[in-house]
MARTI-847118 format. One record per residue (C-alpha): residue number from 1; chain; x, y, z; residue in three letters. Coordinates in nm, 2 decimals. Layout:
BEGIN
{rec NUM,A,{X,Y,Z},ala}
...
***
This chain:
BEGIN
{rec 1,A,{0.00,0.00,0.00},met}
{rec 2,A,{0.14,0.35,-0.09},pro}
{rec 3,A,{0.27,0.54,0.22},thr}
{rec 4,A,{0.21,0.91,0.26},glu}
{rec 5,A,{0.51,1.12,0.36},ile}
{rec 6,A,{0.39,1.40,0.60},leu}
{rec 7,A,{0.53,1.74,0.67},met}
{rec 8,A,{0.75,1.68,0.97},pro}
{rec 9,A,{0.76,1.88,1.29},ala}
{rec 10,A,{1.13,1.97,1.30},leu}
{rec 11,A,{1.11,2.16,1.63},ser}
{rec 12,A,{0.88,2.14,1.93},pro}
{rec 13,A,{0.72,2.47,1.84},thr}
{rec 14,A,{0.69,2.42,1.46},met}
{rec 15,A,{0.33,2.43,1.33},glu}
{rec 16,A,{0.40,2.49,0.96},glu}
{rec 17,A,{0.69,2.52,0.73},gly}
{rec 18,A,{0.80,2.60,0.38},thr}
{rec 19,A,{0.90,2.32,0.14},leu}
{rec 20,A,{1.21,2.50,0.01},ala}
{rec 21,A,{1.35,2.23,-0.22},lys}
{rec 22,A,{1.29,1.87,-0.32},trp}
{rec 23,A,{1.61,1.66,-0.32},leu}
{rec 24,A,{1.43,1.38,-0.50},val}
{rec 25,A,{1.20,1.35,-0.80},lys}
{rec 26,A,{0.92,1.12,-0.89},glu}
{rec 27,A,{1.05,0.77,-0.97},gly}
{rec 28,A,{1.36,0.79,-0.75},asp}
{rec 29,A,{1.43,0.50,-0.52},thr}
{rec 30,A,{1.50,0.60,-0.16},val}
{rec 31,A,{1.62,0.43,0.15},ser}
{rec 32,A,{1.59,0.51,0.52},ser}
{rec 33,A,{1.82,0.80,0.60},gly}
{rec 34,A,{1.82,0.94,0.24},asp}
{rec 35,A,{1.76,1.31,0.21},leu}
{rec 36,A,{1.42,1.40,0.07},leu}
{rec 37,A,{1.38,1.77,0.10},ala}
{rec 38,A,{1.50,2.10,0.25},glu}
{rec 39,A,{1.23,2.25,0.48},ile}
{rec 40,A,{1.24,2.60,0.62},glu}
{rec 41,A,{1.10,2.65,0.97},thr}
{rec 42,A,{1.05,2.98,1.14},asp}
{rec 43,A,{1.42,2.96,1.25},lys}
{rec 44,A,{1.62,2.75,1.01},ala}
{rec 45,A,{1.65,2.56,0.69},thr}
{rec 46,A,{1.67,2.19,0.77},met}
{rec 47,A,{1.71,1.87,0.57},glu}
{rec 48,A,{1.44,1.61,0.60},phe}
{rec 49,A,{1.53,1.24,0.58},glu}
{rec 50,A,{1.33,0.94,0.47},ala}
{rec 51,A,{1.23,0.69,0.74},val}
{rec 52,A,{1.10,0.42,0.50},asp}
{rec 53,A,{1.23,0.28,0.18},glu}
{rec 54,A,{1.05,0.27,-0.16},gly}
{rec 55,A,{1.00,0.46,-0.48},val}
{rec 56,A,{0.88,0.82,-0.48},val}
{rec 57,A,{0.54,0.79,-0.65},gly}
{rec 58,A,{0.41,1.14,-0.64},lys}
{rec 59,A,{0.53,1.48,-0.50},leu}
{rec 60,A,{0.21,1.64,-0.36},leu}
{rec 61,A,{0.36,1.98,-0.27},val}
{rec 62,A,{0.56,2.20,-0.51},ala}
{rec 63,A,{0.89,2.35,-0.42},glu}
{rec 64,A,{0.86,2.69,-0.26},gly}
{rec 65,A,{0.51,2.62,-0.11},thr}
{rec 66,A,{0.48,2.82,0.21},glu}
{rec 67,A,{0.29,2.76,0.53},ala}
{rec 68,A,{0.24,2.39,0.48},val}
{rec 69,A,{0.09,2.26,0.81},lys}
{rec 70,A,{0.27,1.99,1.01},val}
{rec 71,A,{0.13,1.64,0.92},asn}
{rec 72,A,{0.01,1.75,0.58},thr}
{rec 73,A,{0.09,1.49,0.31},pro}
{rec 74,A,{0.37,1.62,0.09},ile}
{rec 75,A,{0.46,1.30,-0.11},ala}
{rec 76,A,{0.36,0.94,-0.16},val}
{rec 77,A,{0.61,0.65,-0.13},leu}
{rec 78,A,{0.55,0.33,-0.32},leu}
{rec 79,A,{0.65,-0.02,-0.22},asp}
{rec 80,A,{0.80,-0.28,-0.45},asp}
{rec 81,A,{0.55,-0.38,-0.72},gly}
{rec 82,A,{0.33,-0.07,-0.68},glu}
{rec 83,A,{0.29,0.20,-0.94},ser}
{rec 84,A,{0.14,0.55,-0.95},ala}
{rec 85,A,{-0.19,0.39,-1.04},asp}
{rec 86,A,{-0.21,0.24,-0.70},asp}
{rec 87,A,{-0.22,0.58,-0.53},ile}
{rec 88,A,{-0.57,0.60,-0.39},thr}
{rec 89,A,{-0.79,0.90,-0.42},ala}
{rec 90,A,{-0.75,1.02,-0.06},pro}
{rec 91,A,{-0.37,1.04,-0.11},ala}
{rec 92,A,{-0.41,1.21,-0.44},asp}
{rec 93,A,{-0.66,1.46,-0.32},thr}
{rec 94,A,{-0.43,1.56,-0.05},ser}
{rec 95,A,{-0.26,1.77,-0.32},lys}
{rec 96,A,{-0.56,1.98,-0.34},ser}
{rec 97,A,{-0.58,2.02,0.03},thr}
{rec 98,A,{-0.21,2.09,0.08},ala}
{rec 99,A,{-0.22,2.45,-0.05},pro}
{rec 100,A,{-0.50,2.54,0.20},glu}
{rec 101,A,{-0.25,2.63,0.47},pro}
{rec 102,A,{-0.10,2.88,0.23},val}
{rec 103,A,{-0.42,3.08,0.23},ala}
{rec 104,A,{-0.44,3.08,0.61},ala}
{rec 105,A,{-0.16,3.33,0.68},pro}
{rec 106,A,{-0.31,3.57,0.43},ala}
{rec 107,A,{-0.64,3.56,0.62},ala}
{rec 108,A,{-0.45,3.60,0.95},ala}
{rec 109,A,{-0.25,3.89,0.81},ala}
{rec 110,A,{-0.57,4.07,0.71},ser}
{rec 111,A,{-0.81,4.00,1.00},pro}
{rec 112,A,{-1.18,3.99,0.93},gln}
{rec 113,A,{-1.33,4.33,0.99},pro}
{rec 114,A,{-1.51,4.22,1.30},ala}
{rec 115,A,{-1.45,4.50,1.55},ser}
{rec 116,A,{-1.41,4.77,1.29},val}
{rec 117,A,{-1.68,4.82,1.02},gln}
{rec 118,A,{-1.48,4.96,0.73},pro}
{rec 119,A,{-1.76,5.06,0.50},ala}
{rec 120,A,{-1.90,5.33,0.72},pro}
{rec 121,A,{-1.56,5.46,0.84},ser}
{rec 122,A,{-1.44,5.46,0.48},ala}
{rec 123,A,{-1.69,5.73,0.39},gly}
{rec 124,A,{-2.02,5.55,0.32},lys}
{rec 125,A,{-2.32,5.50,0.55},ser}
{rec 126,A,{-2.51,5.16,0.55},pro}
{rec 127,A,{-2.77,5.31,0.32},asp}
{rec 128,A,{-2.51,5.42,0.07},gly}
{rec 129,A,{-2.51,5.79,0.17},gly}
{rec 130,A,{-2.18,5.97,0.22},arg}
{rec 131,A,{-2.05,6.04,0.57},ile}
{rec 132,A,{-1.88,6.37,0.61},phe}
{rec 133,A,{-1.59,6.36,0.86},ala}
{rec 134,A,{-1.26,6.53,0.91},ser}
{rec 135,A,{-0.94,6.33,0.83},pro}
{rec 136,A,{-0.85,6.33,1.20},leu}
{rec 137,A,{-1.19,6.20,1.30},ala}
{rec 138,A,{-1.16,5.92,1.04},arg}
{rec 139,A,{-0.82,5.82,1.17},arg}
{rec 140,A,{-0.94,5.81,1.53},ile}
{rec 141,A,{-1.25,5.61,1.43},ala}
{rec 142,A,{-1.03,5.36,1.25},ala}
{rec 143,A,{-0.79,5.32,1.54},gln}
{rec 144,A,{-1.07,5.29,1.81},gln}
{rec 145,A,{-1.31,5.08,1.60},gly}
{rec 146,A,{-1.59,5.35,1.60},ile}
{rec 147,A,{-1.87,5.33,1.34},asp}
{rec 148,A,{-1.90,5.68,1.19},leu}
{rec 149,A,{-2.25,5.59,1.06},ala}
{rec 150,A,{-2.39,5.62,1.41},gly}
{rec 151,A,{-2.22,5.96,1.50},ile}
{rec 152,A,{-2.40,6.29,1.46},thr}
{rec 153,A,{-2.15,6.56,1.35},gly}
{rec 154,A,{-2.14,6.90,1.51},ser}
{rec 155,A,{-1.91,7.06,1.25},gly}
{rec 156,A,{-2.01,7.27,0.95},pro}
{rec 157,A,{-2.29,7.10,0.75},his}
{rec 158,A,{-2.30,6.82,1.00},gly}
{rec 159,A,{-1.93,6.72,0.95},arg}
{rec 160,A,{-1.80,6.48,1.21},ile}
{rec 161,A,{-1.50,6.62,1.40},val}
{rec 162,A,{-1.27,6.49,1.68},lys}
{rec 163,A,{-1.49,6.62,1.96},ala}
{rec 164,A,{-1.79,6.41,1.84},asp}
{rec 165,A,{-1.59,6.09,1.90},leu}
{rec 166,A,{-1.52,6.15,2.27},glu}
{rec 167,A,{-1.71,5.89,2.46},gly}
{rec 168,A,{-1.84,5.72,2.14},ala}
{rec 169,A,{-1.87,5.34,2.18},pro}
{rec 170,A,{-1.66,5.11,1.96},ala}
{rec 171,A,{-1.84,4.93,1.68},ala}
{rec 172,A,{-2.02,4.62,1.80},thr}
{rec 173,A,{-1.82,4.30,1.74},thr}
{rec 174,A,{-1.97,4.08,1.48},ala}
{rec 175,A,{-2.15,3.77,1.60},ala}
{rec 176,A,{-1.92,3.47,1.62},pro}
{rec 177,A,{-1.94,3.21,1.35},ala}
{rec 178,A,{-2.12,2.89,1.46},pro}
{rec 179,A,{-1.91,2.61,1.60},ala}
{rec 180,A,{-1.76,2.41,1.33},gly}
{rec 181,A,{-1.79,2.69,1.07},his}
{rec 182,A,{-1.46,2.70,0.87},pro}
{rec 183,A,{-1.41,3.07,0.95},ala}
{rec 184,A,{-1.47,3.05,1.32},ser}
{rec 185,A,{-1.13,2.91,1.44},ala}
{rec 186,A,{-0.91,3.12,1.20},pro}
{rec 187,A,{-1.11,3.43,1.28},ala}
{rec 188,A,{-1.06,3.37,1.66},ala}
{rec 189,A,{-0.69,3.31,1.61},arg}
{rec 190,A,{-0.65,3.62,1.40},ala}
{rec 191,A,{-0.85,3.84,1.64},ala}
{rec 192,A,{-0.68,3.72,1.96},ala}
{rec 193,A,{-0.34,3.89,1.92},pro}
{rec 194,A,{-0.49,4.21,1.77},ala}
{rec 195,A,{-0.39,4.50,2.00},ala}
{rec 196,A,{-0.44,4.79,1.76},gly}
{rec 197,A,{-0.62,4.88,1.44},pro}
{rec 198,A,{-0.67,4.61,1.18},ser}
{rec 199,A,{-0.45,4.58,0.87},ala}
{rec 200,A,{-0.73,4.73,0.66},asp}
{rec 201,A,{-0.77,5.02,0.90},ala}
{rec 202,A,{-0.40,5.09,0.90},val}
{rec 203,A,{-0.39,5.08,0.52},ala}
{rec 204,A,{-0.67,5.33,0.50},arg}
{rec 205,A,{-0.47,5.58,0.71},met}
{rec 206,A,{-0.21,5.59,0.43},tyr}
{rec 207,A,{-0.44,5.61,0.13},glu}
{rec 208,A,{-0.27,5.84,-0.13},gly}
{rec 209,A,{0.08,5.78,0.01},arg}
{rec 210,A,{0.32,5.55,-0.17},ala}
{rec 211,A,{0.43,5.24,0.02},phe}
{rec 212,A,{0.54,4.89,-0.04},glu}
{rec 213,A,{0.35,4.61,0.14},glu}
{rec 214,A,{0.60,4.35,0.28},ile}
{rec 215,A,{0.46,4.01,0.37},ala}
{rec 216,A,{0.57,3.86,0.70},leu}
{rec 217,A,{0.79,3.55,0.68},asp}
{rec 218,A,{0.78,3.27,0.94},gly}
{rec 219,A,{1.06,3.42,1.15},met}
{rec 220,A,{0.91,3.76,1.17},arg}
{rec 221,A,{0.56,3.62,1.26},lys}
{rec 222,A,{0.72,3.41,1.54},thr}
{rec 223,A,{0.92,3.71,1.67},ile}
{rec 224,A,{0.61,3.93,1.67},ala}
{rec 225,A,{0.40,3.67,1.84},ala}
{rec 226,A,{0.65,3.56,2.11},arg}
{rec 227,A,{0.77,3.91,2.20},leu}
{rec 228,A,{0.41,4.05,2.21},ser}
{rec 229,A,{0.32,3.76,2.44},glu}
{rec 230,A,{0.63,3.81,2.65},ala}
{rec 231,A,{0.58,4.19,2.70},lys}
{rec 232,A,{0.21,4.14,2.78},gln}
{rec 233,A,{0.23,3.84,3.01},thr}
{rec 234,A,{0.57,3.87,3.19},ile}
{rec 235,A,{0.59,4.12,3.48},pro}
{rec 236,A,{0.91,4.29,3.38},his}
{rec 237,A,{1.12,4.50,3.61},phe}
{rec 238,A,{1.46,4.66,3.54},tyr}
{rec 239,A,{1.79,4.69,3.72},leu}
{rec 240,A,{2.06,4.92,3.59},arg}
{rec 241,A,{2.43,4.94,3.67},arg}
{rec 242,A,{2.75,5.10,3.53},asp}
{rec 243,A,{3.05,4.87,3.50},ile}
{rec 244,A,{3.41,4.99,3.48},lys}
{rec 245,A,{3.59,4.80,3.21},leu}
{rec 246,A,{3.95,4.92,3.23},asp}
{rec 247,A,{4.08,4.61,3.42},ala}
{rec 248,A,{3.90,4.38,3.18},leu}
{rec 249,A,{4.03,4.55,2.87},leu}
{rec 250,A,{4.39,4.54,3.00},lys}
{rec 251,A,{4.35,4.17,3.09},phe}
{rec 252,A,{4.18,4.09,2.76},arg}
{rec 253,A,{4.48,4.25,2.57},ser}
{rec 254,A,{4.73,4.04,2.76},gln}
{rec 255,A,{4.53,3.71,2.70},leu}
{rec 256,A,{4.49,3.78,2.33},asn}
{rec 257,A,{4.86,3.82,2.29},lys}
{rec 258,A,{4.92,3.48,2.45},gln}
{rec 259,A,{4.64,3.32,2.25},leu}
{rec 260,A,{4.75,3.47,1.92},glu}
{rec 261,A,{4.94,3.16,1.82},thr}
{rec 262,A,{4.63,2.95,1.87},arg}
{rec 263,A,{4.42,3.17,1.65},gly}
{rec 264,A,{4.19,3.27,1.93},val}
{rec 265,A,{4.08,3.63,1.99},lys}
{rec 266,A,{3.86,3.70,2.29},leu}
{rec 267,A,{3.59,3.97,2.27},ser}
{rec 268,A,{3.44,4.17,2.55},val}
{rec 269,A,{3.12,3.97,2.49},asn}
{rec 270,A,{3.31,3.64,2.57},asp}
{rec 271,A,{3.39,3.79,2.91},phe}
{rec 272,A,{3.03,3.90,2.96},ile}
{rec 273,A,{2.90,3.54,2.88},ile}
{rec 274,A,{3.15,3.40,3.14},lys}
{rec 275,A,{3.06,3.66,3.40},ala}
{rec 276,A,{2.68,3.59,3.36},val}
{rec 277,A,{2.74,3.21,3.37},ala}
{rec 278,A,{2.94,3.23,3.69},leu}
{rec 279,A,{2.70,3.48,3.85},ala}
{rec 280,A,{2.42,3.23,3.80},leu}
{rec 281,A,{2.62,2.98,4.00},gln}
{rec 282,A,{2.70,3.24,4.27},gln}
{rec 283,A,{2.33,3.32,4.30},val}
{rec 284,A,{2.17,2.99,4.21},pro}
{rec 285,A,{1.81,3.09,4.29},ala}
{rec 286,A,{1.83,3.31,3.97},cys}
{rec 287,A,{1.93,3.01,3.76},asn}
{rec 288,A,{1.57,2.92,3.70},ala}
{rec 289,A,{1.29,2.93,3.44},val}
{rec 290,A,{0.91,2.98,3.47},trp}
{rec 291,A,{0.72,2.67,3.38},ala}
{rec 292,A,{0.35,2.78,3.42},gly}
{rec 293,A,{0.26,2.63,3.76},asp}
{rec 294,A,{0.61,2.58,3.89},arg}
{rec 295,A,{0.97,2.69,3.84},met}
{rec 296,A,{1.26,2.48,3.72},leu}
{rec 297,A,{1.60,2.56,3.89},gln}
{rec 298,A,{1.88,2.45,3.67},leu}
{rec 299,A,{2.22,2.31,3.78},glu}
{rec 300,A,{2.45,2.42,3.50},ala}
{rec 301,A,{2.45,2.78,3.35},ser}
{rec 302,A,{2.31,2.76,3.00},asp}
{rec 303,A,{2.34,3.12,2.86},val}
{rec 304,A,{2.16,3.23,2.55},ala}
{rec 305,A,{2.31,3.51,2.34},val}
{rec 306,A,{2.11,3.72,2.09},ala}
{rec 307,A,{2.26,3.71,1.74},val}
{rec 308,A,{2.12,3.95,1.47},ala}
{rec 309,A,{2.06,3.79,1.13},ile}
{rec 310,A,{1.89,3.93,0.82},glu}
{rec 311,A,{1.52,3.96,0.89},gly}
{rec 312,A,{1.53,3.87,1.26},gly}
{rec 313,A,{1.75,3.71,1.53},leu}
{rec 314,A,{1.85,3.39,1.69},phe}
{rec 315,A,{1.94,3.32,2.05},thr}
{rec 316,A,{2.19,3.03,2.04},pro}
{rec 317,A,{2.25,2.87,2.38},val}
{rec 318,A,{2.60,2.81,2.52},leu}
{rec 319,A,{2.55,2.51,2.75},gln}
{rec 320,A,{2.76,2.46,3.06},asp}
{rec 321,A,{2.91,2.81,3.01},ala}
{rec 322,A,{3.01,2.83,3.37},asp}
{rec 323,A,{3.25,2.53,3.33},ser}
{rec 324,A,{3.40,2.63,3.00},lys}
{rec 325,A,{3.72,2.83,2.94},ser}
{rec 326,A,{3.70,3.18,2.78},leu}
{rec 327,A,{3.88,3.05,2.47},ser}
{rec 328,A,{3.63,2.76,2.44},lys}
{rec 329,A,{3.34,2.99,2.49},leu}
{rec 330,A,{3.48,3.23,2.22},ser}
{rec 331,A,{3.53,2.95,1.96},ile}
{rec 332,A,{3.18,2.80,2.03},glu}
{rec 333,A,{3.01,3.14,2.02},met}
{rec 334,A,{3.17,3.23,1.68},lys}
{rec 335,A,{3.06,2.90,1.54},asp}
{rec 336,A,{2.70,2.93,1.66},leu}
{rec 337,A,{2.68,3.29,1.54},ala}
{rec 338,A,{2.81,3.20,1.20},ser}
{rec 339,A,{2.57,2.91,1.16},arg}
{rec 340,A,{2.28,3.12,1.30},ala}
{rec 341,A,{2.34,3.38,1.02},arg}
{rec 342,A,{2.32,3.09,0.77},asp}
{rec 343,A,{2.01,2.96,0.94},arg}
{rec 344,A,{2.18,2.63,0.99},lys}
{rec 345,A,{2.13,2.58,1.37},leu}
{rec 346,A,{1.96,2.27,1.50},ala}
{rec 347,A,{1.66,2.33,1.73},pro}
{rec 348,A,{1.85,2.21,2.04},his}
{rec 349,A,{2.11,2.48,1.97},glu}
{rec 350,A,{1.87,2.77,2.01},tyr}
{rec 351,A,{1.62,2.64,2.27},gln}
{rec 352,A,{1.66,2.62,2.64},gly}
{rec 353,A,{1.88,2.83,2.87},gly}
{rec 354,A,{1.78,3.02,3.18},ser}
{rec 355,A,{1.92,3.37,3.10},phe}
{rec 356,A,{2.01,3.57,2.79},ala}
{rec 357,A,{2.24,3.84,2.68},ile}
{rec 358,A,{2.17,4.11,2.42},ser}
{rec 359,A,{2.47,4.32,2.33},asn}
{rec 360,A,{2.42,4.63,2.11},leu}
{rec 361,A,{2.74,4.80,2.22},gly}
{rec 362,A,{2.91,4.74,1.89},met}
{rec 363,A,{2.63,4.95,1.73},phe}
{rec 364,A,{2.71,5.25,1.95},gly}
{rec 365,A,{2.41,5.21,2.17},ile}
{rec 366,A,{2.48,5.34,2.52},asp}
{rec 367,A,{2.19,5.16,2.70},asn}
{rec 368,A,{1.85,5.00,2.63},phe}
{rec 369,A,{1.59,4.77,2.78},asp}
{rec 370,A,{1.55,4.42,2.64},ala}
{rec 371,A,{1.24,4.20,2.65},ile}
{rec 372,A,{1.27,3.87,2.85},val}
{rec 373,A,{1.25,3.57,2.62},asn}
{rec 374,A,{1.03,3.31,2.79},pro}
{rec 375,A,{1.09,3.08,2.97},pro}
{rec 376,A,{1.41,3.27,3.07},his}
{rec 377,A,{1.41,3.45,3.40},ala}
{rec 378,A,{1.60,3.75,3.27},gly}
{rec 379,A,{1.81,3.91,3.00},ile}
{rec 380,A,{2.11,4.15,3.02},leu}
{rec 381,A,{2.10,4.44,2.78},ala}
{rec 382,A,{2.46,4.55,2.72},val}
{rec 383,A,{2.56,4.90,2.59},gly}
{rec 384,A,{2.89,5.03,2.46},ala}
{rec 385,A,{3.20,5.10,2.67},gly}
{rec 386,A,{3.24,5.48,2.68},val}
{rec 387,A,{3.52,5.69,2.83},arg}
{rec 388,A,{3.37,5.89,3.12},lys}
{rec 389,A,{3.48,6.09,3.42},pro}
{rec 390,A,{3.43,5.89,3.74},val}
{rec 391,A,{3.49,5.95,4.11},val}
{rec 392,A,{3.71,5.69,4.27},gly}
{rec 393,A,{3.68,5.54,4.61},asp}
{rec 394,A,{3.94,5.79,4.73},asp}
{rec 395,A,{3.72,6.08,4.61},gly}
{rec 396,A,{3.96,6.16,4.32},glu}
{rec 397,A,{3.82,6.24,3.98},leu}
{rec 398,A,{3.96,6.02,3.69},ser}
{rec 399,A,{3.86,5.89,3.35},val}
{rec 400,A,{3.75,5.53,3.30},ala}
{rec 401,A,{3.58,5.32,3.03},thr}
{rec 402,A,{3.23,5.26,3.16},val}
{rec 403,A,{2.97,5.02,3.02},met}
{rec 404,A,{2.60,5.06,3.10},ser}
{rec 405,A,{2.39,4.74,3.14},val}
{rec 406,A,{2.02,4.69,3.21},thr}
{rec 407,A,{1.89,4.36,3.35},met}
{rec 408,A,{1.53,4.29,3.26},ser}
{rec 409,A,{1.38,4.04,3.51},val}
{rec 410,A,{1.07,3.82,3.53},asp}
{rec 411,A,{0.93,3.91,3.87},his}
{rec 412,A,{0.75,3.57,3.89},arg}
{rec 413,A,{1.09,3.41,3.92},val}
{rec 414,A,{1.33,3.67,4.06},ile}
{rec 415,A,{1.24,3.93,4.32},asp}
{rec 416,A,{1.41,4.27,4.34},gly}
{rec 417,A,{1.67,4.20,4.61},ala}
{rec 418,A,{1.76,3.86,4.45},leu}
{rec 419,A,{1.80,4.03,4.11},gly}
{rec 420,A,{2.02,4.30,4.26},ala}
{rec 421,A,{2.24,4.02,4.40},asn}
{rec 422,A,{2.27,3.86,4.06},leu}
{rec 423,A,{2.36,4.19,3.89},leu}
{rec 424,A,{2.61,4.27,4.16},gln}
{rec 425,A,{2.78,3.94,4.10},ala}
{rec 426,A,{2.80,4.01,3.73},ile}
{rec 427,A,{2.95,4.35,3.80},val}
{rec 428,A,{3.21,4.21,4.03},glu}
{rec 429,A,{3.31,3.94,3.78},asn}
{rec 430,A,{3.36,4.19,3.50},leu}
{rec 431,A,{3.55,4.44,3.71},glu}
{rec 432,A,{3.77,4.17,3.85},asn}
{rec 433,A,{3.82,3.95,3.55},pro}
{rec 434,A,{4.12,3.75,3.67},ile}
{rec 435,A,{3.90,3.60,3.95},ala}
{rec 436,A,{3.68,3.44,3.68},met}
{rec 437,A,{3.98,3.21,3.60},leu}
{rec 438,A,{4.02,3.10,3.96},ala}
***
């Protein structure tokens, strides 16, 4: 009997993917372990291997097809003695159902006008008559979901102005689709994350202005969804410190001279990774993650580091960072960053960890606040090292290289005093770098 090959779940969070390239063609004989296709997830392009042997009888999904749902049939494998004529109708009709997920993101990207009734606010009343409103009033109505057809204008000739919208109720949400209706679930999913005006309402604000509409790829959708959820659901608080880097910079220069023959060059970021990893051991209660109805306190320090790539970012995880040397951390970080930019990381290399680092110092940013990446308990936002006047312990004024950091913390996991202890440990490690080698 022909065997359907299904779109695989290549990571725990994968719900759909893009079939980037077929590595086989119809009629090819494959064995278990042979490469079948390259599949793009929201994070990486990964190779998909066969688990059975047979002959590729039919490719059901074309190369380049986006948003193919997990477990959707993408090909049919034939056993010995079978031919394409043996492919049954259900397997063959899966080709017609496979493109359906492609339409779903389009519907999600342009939510149904449930809370905003576009026809009245676009300038027409329900009976076809024109609604007179100022541009500002139309913009406010679009943003707040107000039906202009129900507003009486107080401006000249009954024109609706800003003052007429004060206290006006938002348009009534359309009745939900009956259970089982094909539009009910997608509409609910599309409406759930909406925190502002709809896509149509935003587009109307820029009528008459030239713009290019850019479709969201899987990575950008995931970043938008995860960070929106993180900012809305995680009770963030922020701790800030200045760190004097002169001792670290001098020590780094000495080490790099000694490591030159080995082809290793340590960066300031390598020291920051080590400092954070050791601090999580020094304040072990902070080495934890939020797990819904409990916390998981980790033993080793697995530190995630944000890496900017074209169109988004990765946070590869350096496991056991507390027990690794600076040179090993440096080599491993460079490898992870390089493969992250090529989208070649495996899921286990960018998932996990209890704490993250985001360093924008190389871009000249003095300081910023980062968003906690769940389930992490915190993230350290690192700014540039800048020469500044400082007052020493003896009261004397001098000049030092100072780096500003901000630690964003999940208050469900780490309280204020505990977070302060962790940040203090990070500061001490960086200002006394030789101690990190002890």
